[in-house]
PDB file of N, CA, C, O and CB in Angstrom:
ATOM      1  N   MET A   1      79.786 113.818 101.083  1.00  0.00           N
ATOM      2  CA  MET A   1      80.940 114.060 101.903  1.00  0.00           C
ATOM      3  C   MET A   1      81.685 115.263 101.317  1.00  0.00           C
ATOM      4  O   MET A   1      81.950 115.299 100.115  1.00  0.00           O
ATOM      5  CB  MET A   1      81.851 112.797 101.981  1.00  0.00           C
ATOM      6  N   PRO A   2      82.021 116.241 102.151  1.00  0.00           N
ATOM      7  CA  PRO A   2      82.751 117.400 101.637  1.00  0.00           C
ATOM      8  C   PRO A   2      84.196 117.036 101.300  1.00  0.00           C
ATOM      9  O   PRO A   2      84.797 116.160 101.923  1.00  0.00           O
ATOM     10  CB  PRO A   2      82.722 118.545 102.659  1.00  0.00           C
ATOM     11  N   ARG A   3      84.722 117.714 100.323  1.00  0.00           N
ATOM     12  CA  ARG A   3      86.122 117.514  99.927  1.00  0.00           C
ATOM     13  C   ARG A   3      86.901 118.762 100.316  1.00  0.00           C
ATOM     14  O   ARG A   3      86.413 119.878 100.142  1.00  0.00           O
ATOM     15  CB  ARG A   3      86.254 117.224  98.384  1.00  0.00           C
ATOM     16  N   ILE A   4      88.091 118.583 100.834  1.00  0.00           N
ATOM     17  CA  ILE A   4      88.920 119.692 101.285  1.00  0.00           C
ATOM     18  C   ILE A   4      90.053 119.893 100.294  1.00  0.00           C
ATOM     19  O   ILE A   4      90.887 119.008 100.104  1.00  0.00           O
ATOM     20  CB  ILE A   4      89.471 119.438 102.711  1.00  0.00           C
ATOM     21  N   ARG A   5      90.078 121.051  99.670  1.00  0.00           N
ATOM     22  CA  ARG A   5      91.169 121.385  98.755  1.00  0.00           C
ATOM     23  C   ARG A   5      92.332 121.886  99.600  1.00  0.00           C
ATOM     24  O   ARG A   5      92.159 122.754 100.456  1.00  0.00           O
ATOM     25  CB  ARG A   5      90.728 122.461  97.687  1.00  0.00           C
ATOM     26  N   CYS A   6      93.513 121.336  99.355  1.00  0.00           N
ATOM     27  CA  CYS A   6      94.683 121.608 100.188  1.00  0.00           C
ATOM     28  C   CYS A   6      95.728 122.400  99.409  1.00  0.00           C
ATOM     29  O   CYS A   6      95.938 122.173  98.218  1.00  0.00           O
ATOM     30  CB  CYS A   6      95.292 120.295 100.708  1.00  0.00           C
ATOM     31  N   ALA A   7      96.376 123.331 100.099  1.00  0.00           N
ATOM     32  CA  ALA A   7      97.419 124.145  99.477  1.00  0.00           C
ATOM     33  C   ALA A   7      98.802 123.517  99.635  1.00  0.00           C
ATOM     34  O   ALA A   7      99.746 123.917  98.955  1.00  0.00           O
ATOM     35  CB  ALA A   7      97.416 125.544 100.075  1.00  0.00           C
ATOM     36  N   TYR A   8      98.927 122.537 100.528  1.00  0.00           N
ATOM     37  CA  TYR A   8     100.214 121.860 100.681  1.00  0.00           C
ATOM     38  C   TYR A   8     100.505 121.032  99.433  1.00  0.00           C
ATOM     39  O   TYR A   8      99.588 120.553  98.766  1.00  0.00           O
ATOM     40  CB  TYR A   8     100.222 120.960 101.949  1.00  0.00           C
ATOM     41  N   GLU A   9     101.781 120.873  99.126  1.00  0.00           N
ATOM     42  CA  GLU A   9     102.163 120.068  97.968  1.00  0.00           C
ATOM     43  C   GLU A   9     102.881 118.787  98.344  1.00  0.00           C
ATOM     44  O   GLU A   9     103.096 117.929  97.488  1.00  0.00           O
ATOM     45  CB  GLU A   9     103.033 120.871  97.056  1.00  0.00           C
ATOM     46  N   ASP A  10     103.259 118.637  99.619  1.00  0.00           N
ATOM     47  CA  ASP A  10     104.056 117.473 100.008  1.00  0.00           C
ATOM     48  C   ASP A  10     103.416 116.675 101.144  1.00  0.00           C
ATOM     49  O   ASP A  10     104.119 115.968 101.867  1.00  0.00           O
ATOM     50  CB  ASP A  10     105.443 117.916 100.418  1.00  0.00           C
ATOM     51  N   CYS A  11     102.112 116.774 101.310  1.00  0.00           N
ATOM     52  CA  CYS A  11     101.425 116.044 102.369  1.00  0.00           C
ATOM     53  C   CYS A  11     101.140 114.618 101.897  1.00  0.00           C
ATOM     54  O   CYS A  11     100.807 114.392 100.733  1.00  0.00           O
ATOM     55  CB  CYS A  11     100.107 116.766 102.775  1.00  0.00           C
ATOM     56  N   VAL A  12     101.276 113.664 102.817  1.00  0.00           N
ATOM     57  CA  VAL A  12     101.030 112.264 102.463  1.00  0.00           C
ATOM     58  C   VAL A  12      99.556 111.999 102.180  1.00  0.00           C
ATOM     59  O   VAL A  12      99.231 111.015 101.517  1.00  0.00           O
ATOM     60  CB  VAL A  12     101.511 111.349 103.578  1.00  0.00           C
ATOM     61  N   PHE A  13      98.668 112.844 102.661  1.00  0.00           N
ATOM     62  CA  PHE A  13      97.232 112.659 102.458  1.00  0.00           C
ATOM     63  C   PHE A  13      96.723 113.344 101.193  1.00  0.00           C
ATOM     64  O   PHE A  13      95.522 113.320 100.924  1.00  0.00           O
ATOM     65  CB  PHE A  13      96.474 113.181 103.655  1.00  0.00           C
ATOM     66  N   LEU A  14      97.599 113.944 100.427  1.00  0.00           N
ATOM     67  CA  LEU A  14      97.203 114.724  99.270  1.00  0.00           C
ATOM     68  C   LEU A  14      96.989 113.834  98.042  1.00  0.00           C
ATOM     69  O   LEU A  14      97.820 112.983  97.727  1.00  0.00           O
ATOM     70  CB  LEU A  14      98.251 115.787  98.974  1.00  0.00           C
ATOM     71  N   ASP A  15      95.869 114.044  97.360  1.00  0.00           N
ATOM     72  CA  ASP A  15      95.578 113.338  96.120  1.00  0.00           C
ATOM     73  C   ASP A  15      94.929 114.333  95.167  1.00  0.00           C
ATOM     74  O   ASP A  15      93.761 114.687  95.329  1.00  0.00           O
ATOM     75  CB  ASP A  15      94.652 112.092  96.367  1.00  0.00           C
ATOM     76  N   ASP A  16      95.689 114.781  94.179  1.00  0.00           N
ATOM     77  CA  ASP A  16      95.214 115.738  93.192  1.00  0.00           C
ATOM     78  C   ASP A  16      94.666 117.007  93.855  1.00  0.00           C
ATOM     79  O   ASP A  16      93.580 117.482  93.522  1.00  0.00           O
ATOM     80  CB  ASP A  16      94.139 115.098  92.318  1.00  0.00           C
ATOM     81  N   HIS A  17      95.441 117.538  94.797  1.00  0.00           N
ATOM     82  CA  HIS A  17      95.153 118.769  95.542  1.00  0.00           C
ATOM     83  C   HIS A  17      93.984 118.648  96.518  1.00  0.00           C
ATOM     84  O   HIS A  17      93.508 119.662  97.029  1.00  0.00           O
ATOM     85  CB  HIS A  17      94.868 119.878  94.579  1.00  0.00           C
ATOM     86  N   TYR A  18      93.516 117.439  96.786  1.00  0.00           N
ATOM     87  CA  TYR A  18      92.446 117.240  97.759  1.00  0.00           C
ATOM     88  C   TYR A  18      92.935 116.318  98.871  1.00  0.00           C
ATOM     89  O   TYR A  18      93.698 115.383  98.629  1.00  0.00           O
ATOM     90  CB  TYR A  18      91.181 116.655  97.080  1.00  0.00           C
ATOM     91  N   CYS A  19      92.484 116.595 100.090  1.00  0.00           N
ATOM     92  CA  CYS A  19      92.894 115.819 101.260  1.00  0.00           C
ATOM     93  C   CYS A  19      92.129 114.502 101.292  1.00  0.00           C
ATOM     94  O   CYS A  19      90.916 114.479 101.079  1.00  0.00           O
ATOM     95  CB  CYS A  19      92.657 116.620 102.568  1.00  0.00           C
ATOM     96  N   THR A  20      92.836 113.407 101.557  1.00  0.00           N
ATOM     97  CA  THR A  20      92.217 112.089 101.629  1.00  0.00           C
ATOM     98  C   THR A  20      92.226 111.524 103.046  1.00  0.00           C
ATOM     99  O   THR A  20      91.887 110.358 103.247  1.00  0.00           O
ATOM    100  CB  THR A  20      92.925 111.134 100.693  1.00  0.00           C
ATOM    101  N   ALA A  21      92.612 112.345 104.039  1.00  0.00           N
ATOM    102  CA  ALA A  21      92.637 111.879 105.425  1.00  0.00           C
ATOM    103  C   ALA A  21      91.223 111.581 105.895  1.00  0.00           C
ATOM    104  O   ALA A  21      90.274 112.255 105.493  1.00  0.00           O
ATOM    105  CB  ALA A  21      93.304 112.923 106.347  1.00  0.00           C
ATOM    106  N   ALA A  22      91.083 110.571 106.746  1.00  0.00           N
ATOM    107  CA  ALA A  22      89.770 110.198 107.266  1.00  0.00           C
ATOM    108  C   ALA A  22      89.208 111.300 108.161  1.00  0.00           C
ATOM    109  O   ALA A  22      88.004 111.557 108.153  1.00  0.00           O
ATOM    110  CB  ALA A  22      89.857 108.877 108.043  1.00  0.00           C
ATOM    111  N   GLU A  23      90.066 111.939 108.920  1.00  0.00           N
ATOM    112  CA  GLU A  23      89.681 113.053 109.785  1.00  0.00           C
ATOM    113  C   GLU A  23      90.686 114.169 109.615  1.00  0.00           C
ATOM    114  O   GLU A  23      91.881 113.917 109.459  1.00  0.00           O
ATOM    115  CB  GLU A  23      89.592 112.613 111.270  1.00  0.00           C
ATOM    116  N   VAL A  24      90.212 115.396 109.644  1.00  0.00           N
ATOM    117  CA  VAL A  24      91.081 116.560 109.487  1.00  0.00           C
ATOM    118  C   VAL A  24      90.878 117.478 110.684  1.00  0.00           C
ATOM    119  O   VAL A  24      89.746 117.790 111.054  1.00  0.00           O
ATOM    120  CB  VAL A  24      90.789 117.313 108.147  1.00  0.00           C
ATOM    121  N   SER A  25      91.980 117.907 111.282  1.00  0.00           N
ATOM    122  CA  SER A  25      91.941 118.878 112.381  1.00  0.00           C
ATOM    123  C   SER A  25      92.593 120.160 111.910  1.00  0.00           C
ATOM    124  O   SER A  25      93.731 120.158 111.442  1.00  0.00           O
ATOM    125  CB  SER A  25      92.654 118.329 113.658  1.00  0.00           C
ATOM    126  N   ILE A  26      91.853 121.266 112.039  1.00  0.00           N
ATOM    127  CA  ILE A  26      92.371 122.560 111.599  1.00  0.00           C
ATOM    128  C   ILE A  26      92.325 123.525 112.768  1.00  0.00           C
ATOM    129  O   ILE A  26      91.289 123.680 113.414  1.00  0.00           O
ATOM    130  CB  ILE A  26      91.561 123.115 110.392  1.00  0.00           C
ATOM    131  N   ASP A  27      93.444 124.172 113.037  1.00  0.00           N
ATOM    132  CA  ASP A  27      93.556 125.190 114.071  1.00  0.00           C
ATOM    133  C   ASP A  27      93.655 126.543 113.387  1.00  0.00           C
ATOM    134  O   ASP A  27      94.424 126.683 112.435  1.00  0.00           O
ATOM    135  CB  ASP A  27      94.787 124.931 114.999  1.00  0.00           C
ATOM    136  N   PRO A  28      92.902 127.552 113.837  1.00  0.00           N
ATOM    137  CA  PRO A  28      92.945 128.858 113.182  1.00  0.00           C
ATOM    138  C   PRO A  28      94.333 129.503 113.200  1.00  0.00           C
ATOM    139  O   PRO A  28      94.677 130.255 112.288  1.00  0.00           O
ATOM    140  CB  PRO A  28      91.958 129.783 113.840  1.00  0.00           C
ATOM    141  N   ASP A  29      95.124 129.217 114.223  1.00  0.00           N
ATOM    142  CA  ASP A  29      96.458 129.823 114.331  1.00  0.00           C
ATOM    143  C   ASP A  29      97.547 128.986 113.675  1.00  0.00           C
ATOM    144  O   ASP A  29      98.470 129.529 113.068  1.00  0.00           O
ATOM    145  CB  ASP A  29      96.805 130.042 115.782  1.00  0.00           C
ATOM    146  N   GLN A  30      97.444 127.672 113.796  1.00  0.00           N
ATOM    147  CA  GLN A  30      98.506 126.788 113.310  1.00  0.00           C
ATOM    148  C   GLN A  30      98.213 126.176 111.949  1.00  0.00           C
ATOM    149  O   GLN A  30      99.128 125.644 111.321  1.00  0.00           O
ATOM    150  CB  GLN A  30      98.740 125.691 114.300  1.00  0.00           C
ATOM    151  N   GLY A  31      97.009 126.229 111.481  1.00  0.00           N
ATOM    152  CA  GLY A  31      96.649 125.638 110.193  1.00  0.00           C
ATOM    153  C   GLY A  31      96.233 124.195 110.353  1.00  0.00           C
ATOM    154  O   GLY A  31      95.666 123.819 111.378  1.00  0.00           O
ATOM    155  N   CYS A  32      96.507 123.389 109.358  1.00  0.00           N
ATOM    156  CA  CYS A  32      96.101 121.983 109.355  1.00  0.00           C
ATOM    157  C   CYS A  32      96.996 121.179 110.310  1.00  0.00           C
ATOM    158  O   CYS A  32      98.215 121.128 110.146  1.00  0.00           O
ATOM    159  CB  CYS A  32      96.170 121.393 107.914  1.00  0.00           C
ATOM    160  N   LEU A  33      96.370 120.563 111.297  1.00  0.00           N
ATOM    161  CA  LEU A  33      97.113 119.745 112.254  1.00  0.00           C
ATOM    162  C   LEU A  33      97.264 118.304 111.751  1.00  0.00           C
ATOM    163  O   LEU A  33      98.026 117.527 112.326  1.00  0.00           O
ATOM    164  CB  LEU A  33      96.412 119.757 113.621  1.00  0.00           C
ATOM    165  N   THR A  34      96.553 117.950 110.699  1.00  0.00           N
ATOM    166  CA  THR A  34      96.627 116.619 110.108  1.00  0.00           C
ATOM    167  C   THR A  34      97.788 116.517 109.123  1.00  0.00           C
ATOM    168  O   THR A  34      98.210 115.413 108.778  1.00  0.00           O
ATOM    169  CB  THR A  34      95.314 116.275 109.410  1.00  0.00           C
ATOM    170  N   TYR A  35      98.299 117.642 108.674  1.00  0.00           N
ATOM    171  CA  TYR A  35      99.380 117.697 107.686  1.00  0.00           C
ATOM    172  C   TYR A  35     100.574 116.870 108.134  1.00  0.00           C
ATOM    173  O   TYR A  35     101.067 117.019 109.253  1.00  0.00           O
ATOM    174  CB  TYR A  35      99.811 119.146 107.441  1.00  0.00           C
ATOM    175  N   LYS A  36     101.030 115.999 107.245  1.00  0.00           N
ATOM    176  CA  LYS A  36     102.222 115.185 107.496  1.00  0.00           C
ATOM    177  C   LYS A  36     103.068 115.212 106.232  1.00  0.00           C
ATOM    178  O   LYS A  36     102.659 114.687 105.197  1.00  0.00           O
ATOM    179  CB  LYS A  36     101.847 113.708 107.902  1.00  0.00           C
ATOM    180  N   PRO A  37     104.258 115.830 106.315  1.00  0.00           N
ATOM    181  CA  PRO A  37     105.100 115.930 105.110  1.00  0.00           C
ATOM    182  C   PRO A  37     105.570 114.557 104.621  1.00  0.00           C
ATOM    183  O   PRO A  37     105.825 113.654 105.418  1.00  0.00           O
ATOM    184  CB  PRO A  37     106.317 116.819 105.392  1.00  0.00           C
ATOM    185  N   MET A  38     105.678 114.420 103.313  1.00  0.00           N
ATOM    186  CA  MET A  38     106.112 113.168 102.692  1.00  0.00           C
ATOM    187  C   MET A  38     107.518 112.785 103.173  1.00  0.00           C
ATOM    188  O   MET A  38     107.790 111.603 103.384  1.00  0.00           O
ATOM    189  CB  MET A  38     106.088 113.293 101.151  1.00  0.00           C
ATOM    190  N   ALA A  39     108.406 113.755 103.347  1.00  0.00           N
ATOM    191  CA  ALA A  39     109.772 113.469 103.792  1.00  0.00           C
ATOM    192  C   ALA A  39     109.775 112.828 105.176  1.00  0.00           C
ATOM    193  O   ALA A  39     110.591 111.946 105.446  1.00  0.00           O
ATOM    194  CB  ALA A  39     110.611 114.754 103.808  1.00  0.00           C
ATOM    195  N   GLU A  40     108.882 113.256 106.047  1.00  0.00           N
ATOM    196  CA  GLU A  40     108.781 112.667 107.378  1.00  0.00           C
ATOM    197  C   GLU A  40     108.330 111.218 107.297  1.00  0.00           C
ATOM    198  O   GLU A  40     108.796 110.377 108.066  1.00  0.00           O
ATOM    199  CB  GLU A  40     107.814 113.471 108.248  1.00  0.00           C
ATOM    200  N   MET A  41     107.443 110.926 106.388  1.00  0.00           N
ATOM    201  CA  MET A  41     106.953 109.565 106.204  1.00  0.00           C
ATOM    202  C   MET A  41     108.047 108.676 105.625  1.00  0.00           C
ATOM    203  O   MET A  41     108.170 107.518 106.025  1.00  0.00           O
ATOM    204  CB  MET A  41     105.718 109.555 105.291  1.00  0.00           C
ATOM    205  N   LEU A  42     108.838 109.188 104.699  1.00  0.00           N
ATOM    206  CA  LEU A  42     109.913 108.404 104.096  1.00  0.00           C
ATOM    207  C   LEU A  42     110.988 108.063 105.113  1.00  0.00           C
ATOM    208  O   LEU A  42     111.609 107.005 105.015  1.00  0.00           O
ATOM    209  CB  LEU A  42     110.528 109.158 102.925  1.00  0.00           C
ATOM    210  N   ASP A  43     111.225 108.939 106.095  1.00  0.00           N
ATOM    211  CA  ASP A  43     112.219 108.675 107.126  1.00  0.00           C
ATOM    212  C   ASP A  43     111.805 107.521 108.029  1.00  0.00           C
ATOM    213  O   ASP A  43     112.658 106.837 108.595  1.00  0.00           O
ATOM    214  CB  ASP A  43     112.452 109.920 107.955  1.00  0.00           C
ATOM    215  N   GLU A  44     110.490 107.299 108.168  1.00  0.00           N
ATOM    216  CA  GLU A  44     109.999 106.233 109.035  1.00  0.00           C
ATOM    217  C   GLU A  44     110.145 104.855 108.405  1.00  0.00           C
ATOM    218  O   GLU A  44     110.186 103.861 109.129  1.00  0.00           O
ATOM    219  CB  GLU A  44     108.554 106.478 109.383  1.00  0.00           C
ATOM    220  N   TRP A  45     110.225 104.764 107.087  1.00  0.00           N
ATOM    221  CA  TRP A  45     110.338 103.483 106.405  1.00  0.00           C
ATOM    222  C   TRP A  45     111.756 102.958 106.513  1.00  0.00           C
ATOM    223  O   TRP A  45     112.711 103.729 106.601  1.00  0.00           O
ATOM    224  CB  TRP A  45     109.926 103.610 104.935  1.00  0.00           C
ATOM    225  N   ASP A  46     111.886 101.639 106.505  1.00  0.00           N
ATOM    226  CA  ASP A  46     113.212 101.013 106.510  1.00  0.00           C
ATOM    227  C   ASP A  46     113.902 101.257 105.181  1.00  0.00           C
ATOM    228  O   ASP A  46     113.252 101.454 104.155  1.00  0.00           O
ATOM    229  CB  ASP A  46     113.107  99.497 106.791  1.00  0.00           C
ATOM    230  N   ASP A  47     115.236 101.241 105.213  1.00  0.00           N
ATOM    231  CA  ASP A  47     115.996 101.402 103.975  1.00  0.00           C
ATOM    232  C   ASP A  47     115.767 100.233 103.031  1.00  0.00           C
ATOM    233  O   ASP A  47     115.559 100.423 101.833  1.00  0.00           O
ATOM    234  CB  ASP A  47     117.485 101.542 104.279  1.00  0.00           C
ATOM    235  N   ASP A  48     115.806  99.020 103.576  1.00  0.00           N
ATOM    236  CA  ASP A  48     115.630  97.828 102.760  1.00  0.00           C
ATOM    237  C   ASP A  48     114.680  96.875 103.483  1.00  0.00           C
ATOM    238  O   ASP A  48     115.085  96.224 104.445  1.00  0.00           O
ATOM    239  CB  ASP A  48     116.999  97.141 102.467  1.00  0.00           C
ATOM    240  N   PRO A  49     113.434  96.780 103.043  1.00  0.00           N
ATOM    241  CA  PRO A  49     112.485  95.914 103.742  1.00  0.00           C
ATOM    242  C   PRO A  49     112.844  94.437 103.674  1.00  0.00           C
ATOM    243  O   PRO A  49     112.315  93.652 104.461  1.00  0.00           O
ATOM    244  CB  PRO A  49     111.116  96.112 103.179  1.00  0.00           C
ATOM    245  N   LEU A  50     113.726  94.028 102.762  1.00  0.00           N
ATOM    246  CA  LEU A  50     114.120  92.624 102.667  1.00  0.00           C
ATOM    247  C   LEU A  50     115.132  92.232 103.732  1.00  0.00           C
ATOM    248  O   LEU A  50     115.418  91.046 103.901  1.00  0.00           O
ATOM    249  CB  LEU A  50     114.689  92.339 101.300  1.00  0.00           C
ATOM    250  N   ASP A  51     115.677  93.203 104.450  1.00  0.00           N
ATOM    251  CA  ASP A  51     116.608  92.907 105.529  1.00  0.00           C
ATOM    252  C   ASP A  51     115.893  92.634 106.843  1.00  0.00           C
ATOM    253  O   ASP A  51     116.541  92.584 107.888  1.00  0.00           O
ATOM    254  CB  ASP A  51     117.578  94.048 105.703  1.00  0.00           C
ATOM    255  N   ASP A  52     114.603  92.459 106.824  1.00  0.00           N
ATOM    256  CA  ASP A  52     113.809  92.250 108.020  1.00  0.00           C
ATOM    257  C   ASP A  52     114.164  90.913 108.652  1.00  0.00           C
ATOM    258  O   ASP A  52     114.322  89.917 107.946  1.00  0.00           O
ATOM    259  CB  ASP A  52     112.311  92.314 107.695  1.00  0.00           C
ATOM    260  N   ASP A  53     114.292  90.881 109.970  1.00  0.00           N
ATOM    261  CA  ASP A  53     114.633  89.658 110.681  1.00  0.00           C
ATOM    262  C   ASP A  53     113.487  88.658 110.700  1.00  0.00           C
ATOM    263  O   ASP A  53     113.702  87.475 110.963  1.00  0.00           O
ATOM    264  CB  ASP A  53     115.047  89.984 112.090  1.00  0.00           C
ATOM    265  N   ASP A  54     112.272  89.120 110.425  1.00  0.00           N
ATOM    266  CA  ASP A  54     111.115  88.238 110.477  1.00  0.00           C
ATOM    267  C   ASP A  54     110.970  87.365 109.228  1.00  0.00           C
ATOM    268  O   ASP A  54     110.170  86.430 109.221  1.00  0.00           O
ATOM    269  CB  ASP A  54     109.868  89.056 110.667  1.00  0.00           C
ATOM    270  N   LEU A  55     111.726  87.657 108.186  1.00  0.00           N
ATOM    271  CA  LEU A  55     111.631  86.870 106.962  1.00  0.00           C
ATOM    272  C   LEU A  55     112.236  85.488 107.167  1.00  0.00           C
ATOM    273  O   LEU A  55     113.202  85.330 107.913  1.00  0.00           O
ATOM    274  CB  LEU A  55     112.332  87.590 105.801  1.00  0.00           C
ATOM    275  N   LEU A  56     111.670  84.500 106.511  1.00  0.00           N
ATOM    276  CA  LEU A  56     112.178  83.137 106.623  1.00  0.00           C
ATOM    277  C   LEU A  56     113.409  82.938 105.754  1.00  0.00           C
ATOM    278  O   LEU A  56     113.518  83.511 104.670  1.00  0.00           O
ATOM    279  CB  LEU A  56     111.098  82.133 106.238  1.00  0.00           C
ATOM    280  N   ASP A  57     114.325  82.127 106.238  1.00  0.00           N
ATOM    281  CA  ASP A  57     115.467  81.717 105.433  1.00  0.00           C
ATOM    282  C   ASP A  57     115.043  80.531 104.569  1.00  0.00           C
ATOM    283  O   ASP A  57     114.027  79.889 104.837  1.00  0.00           O
ATOM    284  CB  ASP A  57     116.695  81.352 106.335  1.00  0.00           C
ATOM    285  N   ASP A  58     115.824  80.249 103.538  1.00  0.00           N
ATOM    286  CA  ASP A  58     115.544  79.084 102.695  1.00  0.00           C
ATOM    287  C   ASP A  58     115.631  77.798 103.497  1.00  0.00           C
ATOM    288  O   ASP A  58     114.886  76.855 103.232  1.00  0.00           O
ATOM    289  CB  ASP A  58     116.514  79.029 101.514  1.00  0.00           C
ATOM    290  N   ASP A  59     116.531  77.745 104.478  1.00  0.00           N
ATOM    291  CA  ASP A  59     116.668  76.546 105.304  1.00  0.00           C
ATOM    292  C   ASP A  59     115.411  76.300 106.123  1.00  0.00           C
ATOM    293  O   ASP A  59     115.038  75.150 106.351  1.00  0.00           O
ATOM    294  CB  ASP A  59     117.879  76.669 106.228  1.00  0.00           C
ATOM    295  N   ASP A  60     114.744  77.382 106.575  1.00  0.00           N
ATOM    296  CA  ASP A  60     113.505  77.227 107.332  1.00  0.00           C
ATOM    297  C   ASP A  60     112.413  76.606 106.478  1.00  0.00           C
ATOM    298  O   ASP A  60     111.613  75.812 106.974  1.00  0.00           O
ATOM    299  CB  ASP A  60     113.040  78.574 107.875  1.00  0.00           C
ATOM    300  N   LEU A  61     112.372  76.955 105.215  1.00  0.00           N
ATOM    301  CA  LEU A  61     111.359  76.399 104.323  1.00  0.00           C
ATOM    302  C   LEU A  61     111.589  74.913 104.075  1.00  0.00           C
ATOM    303  O   LEU A  61     110.632  74.143 103.986  1.00  0.00           O
ATOM    304  CB  LEU A  61     111.351  77.151 102.999  1.00  0.00           C
ATOM    305  N   LEU A  62     112.850  74.507 103.963  1.00  0.00           N
ATOM    306  CA  LEU A  62     113.159  73.105 103.709  1.00  0.00           C
ATOM    307  C   LEU A  62     112.850  72.237 104.920  1.00  0.00           C
ATOM    308  O   LEU A  62     112.496  71.069 104.763  1.00  0.00           O
ATOM    309  CB  LEU A  62     114.620  72.951 103.318  1.00  0.00           C
ATOM    310  N   GLU A  63     112.975  72.780 106.112  1.00  0.00           N
ATOM    311  CA  GLU A  63     112.724  72.017 107.325  1.00  0.00           C
ATOM    312  C   GLU A  63     111.234  71.905 107.637  1.00  0.00           C
ATOM    313  O   GLU A  63     110.836  71.066 108.444  1.00  0.00           O
ATOM    314  CB  GLU A  63     113.446  72.652 108.490  1.00  0.00           C
ATOM    315  N   ASP A  64     110.422  72.723 107.021  1.00  0.00           N
ATOM    316  CA  ASP A  64     108.998  72.741 107.305  1.00  0.00           C
ATOM    317  C   ASP A  64     108.330  71.551 106.606  1.00  0.00           C
ATOM    318  O   ASP A  64     108.322  71.478 105.377  1.00  0.00           O
ATOM    319  CB  ASP A  64     108.360  74.085 106.851  1.00  0.00           C
ATOM    320  N   ASP A  65     107.777  70.631 107.379  1.00  0.00           N
ATOM    321  CA  ASP A  65     107.137  69.429 106.824  1.00  0.00           C
ATOM    322  C   ASP A  65     105.838  69.743 106.103  1.00  0.00           C
ATOM    323  O   ASP A  65     105.454  69.019 105.185  1.00  0.00           O
ATOM    324  CB  ASP A  65     106.870  68.424 107.927  1.00  0.00           C
ATOM    325  N   ASP A  66     105.155  70.808 106.502  1.00  0.00           N
ATOM    326  CA  ASP A  66     103.866  71.149 105.906  1.00  0.00           C
ATOM    327  C   ASP A  66     104.005  71.962 104.638  1.00  0.00           C
ATOM    328  O   ASP A  66     103.005  72.289 104.000  1.00  0.00           O
ATOM    329  CB  ASP A  66     103.027  71.903 106.890  1.00  0.00           C
ATOM    330  N   PHE A  67     105.220  72.290 104.265  1.00  0.00           N
ATOM    331  CA  PHE A  67     105.429  73.137 103.101  1.00  0.00           C
ATOM    332  C   PHE A  67     105.047  72.420 101.804  1.00  0.00           C
ATOM    333  O   PHE A  67     104.422  73.002 100.918  1.00  0.00           O
ATOM    334  CB  PHE A  67     106.881  73.589 103.040  1.00  0.00           C
ATOM    335  N   TRP A  68     105.429  71.166 101.712  1.00  0.00           N
ATOM    336  CA  TRP A  68     105.112  70.388 100.496  1.00  0.00           C
ATOM    337  C   TRP A  68     104.051  69.354 100.836  1.00  0.00           C
ATOM    338  O   TRP A  68     104.073  68.750 101.909  1.00  0.00           O
ATOM    339  CB  TRP A  68     106.392  69.691  99.912  1.00  0.00           C
ATOM    340  N   ASP A  69     103.143  69.165  99.930  1.00  0.00           N
ATOM    341  CA  ASP A  69     102.127  68.139 100.086  1.00  0.00           C
ATOM    342  C   ASP A  69     102.436  67.023  99.077  1.00  0.00           C
ATOM    343  O   ASP A  69     102.145  67.159  97.889  1.00  0.00           O
ATOM    344  CB  ASP A  69     100.678  68.729  99.874  1.00  0.00           C
ATOM    345  N   ASP A  70     103.019  65.934  99.552  1.00  0.00           N
ATOM    346  CA  ASP A  70     103.448  64.842  98.677  1.00  0.00           C
ATOM    347  C   ASP A  70     102.301  63.961  98.201  1.00  0.00           C
ATOM    348  O   ASP A  70     102.498  63.116  97.327  1.00  0.00           O
ATOM    349  CB  ASP A  70     104.458  63.994  99.386  1.00  0.00           C
ATOM    350  N   GLU A  71     101.120  64.139  98.753  1.00  0.00           N
ATOM    351  CA  GLU A  71     100.008  63.258  98.424  1.00  0.00           C
ATOM    352  C   GLU A  71      99.282  63.665  97.153  1.00  0.00           C
ATOM    353  O   GLU A  71      98.342  62.980  96.751  1.00  0.00           O
ATOM    354  CB  GLU A  71      99.038  63.222  99.562  1.00  0.00           C
ATOM    355  N   LEU A  72      99.669  64.720  96.524  1.00  0.00           N
ATOM    356  CA  LEU A  72      98.979  65.160  95.303  1.00  0.00           C
ATOM    357  C   LEU A  72      99.281  64.296  94.153  1.00  0.00           C
ATOM    358  O   LEU A  72      98.778  64.534  93.054  1.00  0.00           O
ATOM    359  CB  LEU A  72      99.334  66.554  94.961  1.00  0.00           C
TER     360      LEU A  72
END
């Protein structure tokens, strides 16, 4: 498999100056179309992943009958 040496320094696919993307698209006029800056990726992440509404509360765990197995 060929390895692509990249001149970008802030791409999310960069690993020791080599591209790790599964597929790379390069345009002669625009350059690498696969390039994604790290700052753009950081903006997409939540500030605090523990504030997610999908997480269970402690009360939900206590109400769950299958949580504890008393027969052990």
